[in-house]
OpenMM code with the backbone's topology and positions (N, CA, C; nanometers):
from openmm import Vec3, app, unit

residues = "MET ILE PHE GLY TYR ALA ARG VAL ILE VAL GLN GLU LYS ASN LEU ASP LEU GLN LEU ASN ALA LEU LEU LYS GLU ARG ILE PRO GLN LYS ASN ILE TYR THR ASN ASN VAL SER SER THR LYS GLU GLU".split()
positions = [
    Vec3(-3.7579, 1.2133, -0.2049),
    Vec3(-3.6174, 1.2508, -0.2045),
    Vec3(-3.5522, 1.1908, -0.0799),
    Vec3(-3.4384, 1.1281, -0.0990),
    Vec3(-3.3664, 1.0634, 0.0106),
    Vec3(-3.2421, 1.1448, 0.0440),
    Vec3(-3.2176, 1.1604, 0.1749),
    Vec3(-3.0991, 1.2309, 0.2227),
    Vec3(-3.0152, 1.1360, 0.3067),
    Vec3(-2.8864, 1.1656, 0.3176),
    Vec3(-2.7968, 1.0878, 0.4013),
    Vec3(-2.7192, 1.1806, 0.4931),
    Vec3(-2.6762, 1.1271, 0.6073),
    Vec3(-2.6001, 1.2045, 0.7042),
    Vec3(-2.4883, 1.1170, 0.7584),
    Vec3(-2.3663, 1.1666, 0.7524),
    Vec3(-2.2509, 1.0930, 0.8047),
    Vec3(-2.1807, 1.1809, 0.9061),
    Vec3(-2.1370, 1.1207, 1.0160),
    Vec3(-2.0739, 1.1989, 1.1227),
    Vec3(-1.9628, 1.1182, 1.1875),
    Vec3(-1.8517, 1.1840, 1.2153),
    Vec3(-1.7449, 1.1236, 1.2947),
    Vec3(-1.7158, 1.2139, 1.4133),
    Vec3(-1.6834, 1.1517, 1.5244),
    Vec3(-1.6572, 1.2277, 1.6458),
    Vec3(-1.5089, 1.2308, 1.6785),
    Vec3(-1.4368, 1.1262, 1.6464),
    Vec3(-1.2949, 1.1165, 1.6812),
    Vec3(-1.2098, 1.1616, 1.5628),
    Vec3(-1.1025, 1.2338, 1.5912),
    Vec3(-1.0178, 1.2863, 1.4850),
    Vec3(-0.9522, 1.1768, 1.4021),
    Vec3(-0.9242, 1.0609, 1.4642),
    Vec3(-0.8537, 0.9550, 1.3939),
    Vec3(-0.9403, 0.8868, 1.2880),
    Vec3(-1.0686, 0.9048, 1.2948),
    Vec3(-1.1587, 0.8398, 1.1997),
    Vec3(-1.1921, 0.9358, 1.0862),
    Vec3(-1.2387, 0.8807, 0.9751),
    Vec3(-1.2828, 0.9652, 0.8654),
    Vec3(-1.4179, 0.9184, 0.8148),
    Vec3(-1.4730, 0.9937, 0.7245),
    Vec3(-1.6078, 0.9683, 0.6757),
    Vec3(-1.6155, 0.8683, 0.5610),
    Vec3(-1.5026, 0.8211, 0.5117),
    Vec3(-1.5013, 0.7404, 0.3901),
    Vec3(-1.5942, 0.6190, 0.3937),
    Vec3(-1.5903, 0.5406, 0.5005),
    Vec3(-1.6744, 0.4208, 0.5071),
    Vec3(-1.8223, 0.4568, 0.5047),
    Vec3(-1.8583, 0.5601, 0.5794),
    Vec3(-1.9985, 0.6007, 0.5841),
    Vec3(-2.0442, 0.6570, 0.4498),
    Vec3(-1.9591, 0.7399, 0.3882),
    Vec3(-1.9949, 0.7973, 0.2588),
    Vec3(-2.0096, 0.6890, 0.1533),
    Vec3(-1.9186, 0.5935, 0.1524),
    Vec3(-1.9274, 0.4831, 0.0559),
    Vec3(-2.0554, 0.4022, 0.0751),
    Vec3(-2.0944, 0.3799, 0.2003),
    Vec3(-2.2178, 0.3052, 0.2272),
    Vec3(-2.3397, 0.3822, 0.1785),
    Vec3(-2.3414, 0.5131, 0.2002),
    Vec3(-2.4537, 0.5938, 0.1539),
    Vec3(-2.4606, 0.5975, 0.0014),
    Vec3(-2.3464, 0.6106, -0.0635),
    Vec3(-2.3430, 0.6125, -0.2096),
    Vec3(-2.3847, 0.4767, -0.2672),
    Vec3(-2.3466, 0.3695, -0.1981),
    Vec3(-2.3852, 0.2349, -0.2421),
    Vec3(-2.5372, 0.2180, -0.2386),
    Vec3(-2.6025, 0.2888, -0.1475),
    Vec3(-2.7488, 0.2843, -0.1369),
    Vec3(-2.8154, 0.3811, -0.2347),
    Vec3(-2.7346, 0.4353, -0.3255),
    Vec3(-2.7824, 0.5240, -0.4324),
    Vec3(-2.8377, 0.6567, -0.3818),
    Vec3(-2.7822, 0.7043, -0.2714),
    Vec3(-2.8168, 0.8381, -0.2242),
    Vec3(-2.7277, 0.9355, -0.2993),
    Vec3(-2.7862, 1.0321, -0.3692),
    Vec3(-2.7047, 1.1271, -0.4458),
    Vec3(-2.6087, 1.2036, -0.3552),
    Vec3(-2.4870, 1.2229, -0.4011),
    Vec3(-2.3857, 1.2904, -0.3202),
    Vec3(-2.4298, 1.4301, -0.2789),
    Vec3(-2.5082, 1.4972, -0.3622),
    Vec3(-2.5557, 1.6316, -0.3272),
    Vec3(-2.6545, 1.6277, -0.2110),
    Vec3(-2.7084, 1.5088, -0.1796),
    Vec3(-2.8029, 1.4938, -0.0699),
    Vec3(-2.7395, 1.4346, 0.0558),
    Vec3(-2.6075, 1.4241, 0.0569),
    Vec3(-2.5370, 1.3699, 0.1729),
    Vec3(-2.4732, 1.4846, 0.2504),
    Vec3(-2.5077, 1.4915, 0.3764),
    Vec3(-2.4529, 1.5945, 0.4639),
    Vec3(-2.3554, 1.5294, 0.5613),
    Vec3(-2.2482, 1.6006, 0.5937),
    Vec3(-2.1451, 1.5455, 0.6811),
    Vec3(-2.1182, 1.6391, 0.7976),
    Vec3(-2.0589, 1.5808, 0.9019),
    Vec3(-2.0265, 1.6577, 1.0212),
    Vec3(-1.9048, 1.5944, 1.0865),
    Vec3(-1.8035, 1.6743, 1.1129),
    Vec3(-1.6859, 1.6312, 1.1889),
    Vec3(-1.6881, 1.7023, 1.3217),
    Vec3(-1.6940, 1.6251, 1.4300),
    Vec3(-1.7010, 1.6827, 1.5635),
    Vec3(-1.5736, 1.6463, 1.6377),
    Vec3(-1.5069, 1.7451, 1.6906),
    Vec3(-1.3863, 1.7213, 1.7692),
    Vec3(-1.4263, 1.6896, 1.9129),
    Vec3(-1.3621, 1.5905, 1.9694),
    Vec3(-1.3937, 1.5517, 2.1073),
    Vec3(-1.3095, 1.6277, 2.2085),
    Vec3(-1.2241, 1.7172, 2.1611),
    Vec3(-1.1408, 1.7932, 2.2539),
    Vec3(-1.2181, 1.9122, 2.3066),
    Vec3(-1.1900, 1.9478, 2.4315),
    Vec3(-1.2575, 2.0617, 2.4937),
    Vec3(-1.1570, 2.1748, 2.5118),
    Vec3(-1.2012, 2.2946, 2.4834),
    Vec3(-1.1159, 2.4114, 2.5078),
    Vec3(-1.1403, 2.4598, 2.6500),
    Vec3(-1.0341, 2.4954, 2.7173),
    Vec3(-1.0473, 2.5455, 2.8539),
    Vec3(-1.0111, 2.6908, 2.8591),
] * unit.nanometer
topology = app.Topology()
chain = topology.addChain("A")
for resn in residues:
    res = topology.addResidue(resn, chain)
    for name in ("N", "CA", "C"):
        topology.addAtom(name, app.Element.getBySymbol(name[0]), res)
């Protein structure tokens, strides 16, 4: 079983390019995990 992981750190970017690349490699969408990380710090 193959899994994929896509992550973006900056708000201006999105996961589309990474998700498309993983899907092109025939990784099932149910096996793709994503993460959006904000680079802003709360004070």
